GUNU-171778 format. One record per residue (C-alpha): residue number from 1; residue in one letter; x, y, z. Coordinates in Angstrom, 2 decimals. Layout:
PT   num   residuo        c1        c2        c3
PT   NUM         A         X         Y         Z
...
END
This chain:
PT   num   residuo        c1        c2        c3
PT     1         X     20.16      4.76     -3.09
PT     2         X     16.29      4.81     -3.14
PT     3         X     16.40      7.15     -5.72
PT     4         X     18.18      5.29     -8.19
PT     5         X     15.91      1.99     -7.41
PT     6         X     12.72      4.07     -7.81
PT     7         X     14.04      5.12    -11.17
PT     8         X     15.19      1.15    -12.36
PT     9         X     11.84      0.31    -10.79
PT    10         X     10.06      3.26    -12.72
PT    11         X     11.70      2.12    -16.33
PT    12         X     11.53     -1.62    -15.56
PT    13         X      7.98     -2.48    -14.85
PT    14         X      6.97      0.95    -12.34
PT    15         X      5.41      2.77    -15.50
PT    16         X      3.17     -0.21    -16.21
PT    17         X      2.23     -0.98    -12.80
PT    18         X      1.24      2.32    -11.94
PT    19         X     -0.61      2.38    -14.89
PT    20         X     -2.36     -0.82    -14.37
PT    21         X     -3.44      0.66    -10.99
PT    22         X     -5.04      3.81    -12.25
PT    23         X     -6.47      2.43    -15.39
PT    24         X     -7.95      0.14    -12.34
PT    25         X     -9.05      3.57    -10.12
PT    26         X    -10.76      4.80    -13.69
PT    27         X    -12.77      1.50    -13.88
PT    28         X    -13.82      2.27    -10.47
PT    29         X    -15.57      5.70    -11.13
PT    30         X    -17.03      4.41    -14.07
PT    31         X    -19.10      2.19    -12.09
PT    32         X    -20.53      4.92    -10.00
PT    33         X    -20.43      2.15     -6.74
PT    34         X    -16.69      1.85     -7.43
PT    35         X    -15.69      5.88     -5.86
PT    36         X    -14.52      4.63     -2.80
PT    37         X    -12.18      2.45     -4.84
PT    38         X    -11.03      4.60     -6.92
PT    39         X     -9.31      6.83     -4.42
PT    40         X     -7.05      4.05     -3.18
PT    41         X     -6.33      2.90     -7.14
PT    42         X     -4.96      6.38     -7.44
PT    43         X     -2.86      6.33     -4.21
PT    44         X     -1.66      3.13     -4.71
PT    45         X     -0.44      3.72     -8.01
PT    46         X      1.26      6.69     -7.58
PT    47         X      3.08      4.40     -4.70
PT    48         X      3.69      1.73     -7.86
PT    49         X      5.68      4.31     -9.74
PT    50         X      8.45      5.01     -6.89
PT    51         X      7.89      2.65     -4.19
PT    52         X     11.09      3.03     -2.84
PT    53         X     11.37      4.84      0.77
PT    54         X      8.25      4.84      0.75
PT    55         X      5.72      2.37      2.85
PT    56         X      2.03      1.70      3.08
PT    57         X      0.40      2.10      6.93
PT    58         X     -2.80      2.06      8.87
PT    59         X     -4.16      5.41      9.26
PT    60         X     -4.81      4.89     12.64
PT    61         X     -1.38      4.03     13.49
PT    62         X     -0.47      7.53     11.70
PT    63         X     -2.76      9.38     13.80
PT    64         X     -3.48      8.20     16.39
PT    65         X     -7.53      8.60     15.96
PT    66         X     -9.97      6.43     13.68
PT    67         X    -11.62      7.50     10.60
PT    68         X    -14.16      5.95      8.22
PT    69         X    -11.78      3.79      5.89
PT    70         X    -10.48      2.13      9.93
PT    71         X    -13.93      1.53     10.74
PT    72         X    -16.75     -1.31     10.41
PT    73         X    -17.36      0.06      7.65
PT    74         X    -13.66      0.15      5.71
PT    75         X    -13.50     -3.70      6.91
PT    76         X    -16.47     -3.86      4.78
PT    77         X    -15.35     -1.80      1.87
PT    78         X    -12.05     -3.84      1.93
PT    79         X    -14.18     -7.79      1.69
PT    80         X    -15.70     -6.12     -1.21
PT    81         X    -12.29     -5.11     -2.69
PT    82         X    -10.51     -8.15     -1.83
PT    83         X    -13.25    -10.18     -3.72
PT    84         X    -13.60     -7.83     -6.59
PT    85         X     -9.73     -6.47     -7.81
PT    86         X     -7.39     -7.28     -4.30
PT    87         X     -6.99    -10.90     -4.86
PT    88         X     -6.44    -10.58     -8.49
PT    89         X     -4.12     -7.70     -8.29
PT    90         X     -2.27     -9.65     -5.29
PT    91         X     -1.58    -12.79     -7.49
PT    92         X     -0.49    -10.59    -10.45
PT    93         X      2.08     -8.81     -8.01
PT    94         X      3.27    -12.16     -6.21
PT    95         X      4.14    -13.14     -9.79
PT    96         X      6.24    -10.76    -10.93
PT    97         X      7.36    -10.80     -7.08
PT    98         X      8.70    -14.76     -8.00
PT    99         X      9.91    -13.64    -11.34
PT   100         X     11.60    -10.86     -9.64
PT   101         X     13.47    -12.39     -7.19
PT   102         X     14.61    -15.07     -9.36
PT   103         X     17.78    -12.94     -9.81
PT   104         X     19.84    -11.98     -7.38
PT   105         X     19.55     -8.71     -8.51
PT   106         X     15.97     -8.59     -8.65
PT   107         X     15.17     -9.63     -4.94
PT   108         X     14.83     -5.60     -3.65
PT   109         X     11.96     -5.54     -6.53
PT   110         X     10.35     -8.53     -5.54
PT   111         X     10.15     -7.16     -2.04
PT   112         X      8.85     -3.98     -3.38
PT   113         X      6.36     -6.08     -5.44
PT   114         X      5.18     -8.66     -1.75
PT   115         X      4.47     -4.74     -0.59
PT   116         X      2.38     -3.83     -3.16
PT   117         X      0.73     -7.62     -2.70
PT   118         X      0.06     -6.67      0.35
PT   119         X     -1.48     -3.33     -0.23
PT   120         X     -3.46     -4.54     -2.58
PT   121         X     -4.98     -6.76     -0.58
PT   122         X     -6.80     -4.67      1.55
PT   123         X     -6.25     -0.22      0.85
PT   124         X     -9.02      1.18      2.10
PT   125         X     -7.63      2.72      5.41
PT   126         X     -4.48      2.86      4.80
PT   127         X     -2.09      5.78      3.39
PT   128         X      1.69      6.19      2.25
PT   129         X      4.14      7.60      3.49
PT   130         X      7.71      8.23      3.94
PT   131         X      9.73      5.30      5.98
PT   132         X     11.07      7.56      7.60
PT   133         X      7.28      9.31      9.03
PT   134         X      6.28      5.59      9.02
PT   135         X      8.95      4.29     11.51
PT   136         X      8.61      8.09     13.57
PT   137         X      4.73      7.05     13.96
PT   138         X      5.65      3.44     15.17
PT   139         X      8.33      4.68     17.59
PT   140         X      5.73      6.99     19.09
PT   141         X      3.35      4.47     19.28
PT   142         X      5.07      1.66     21.26
PT   143         X      5.92      4.70     23.51
PT   144         X      3.03      5.70     24.45
PT   145         X      1.74      1.77     25.21
PT   146         X      4.81      0.92     27.74
PT   147         X      3.45      4.23     29.23
PT   148         X     -0.18      3.27     29.34
PT   149         X      0.84     -0.35     30.53
PT   150         X      2.89      1.59     32.96
PT   151         X      0.20      3.37     34.01
PT   152         X      1.56      6.95     33.92
PT   153         X     -0.69      7.76     30.48
END
């Protein structure tokens, strides 16, 4: 089902969405100052091409340790991103989600646009993984939190 959803998505908007993200990445690269955001644009562009079966997850949640993107520097980077590009990309995705959700058949596509809108607001510190990896990571983190709360670990 994911493959069918991805093919339909790609043909009816995913190609344009992904290319839009890649264009934003190229603009960020040209500015030199935007190089840290360019990588996020290219990763999210790939996610925009084929979003079904994938999920954006915090890298700290995935690996269990922080890095520069999940640190306060990442937060500052996300604030800068939000002001200059994130809000506008998110508005575009939300408008697309509303248009998709008008029809019943478009609701799954509207949900994907909302996922993309969420990551458009703050992409730094996130990575794209399969939904299976994301759920396994969350389950392991939850189990570790339960053990810590019981004083076992």
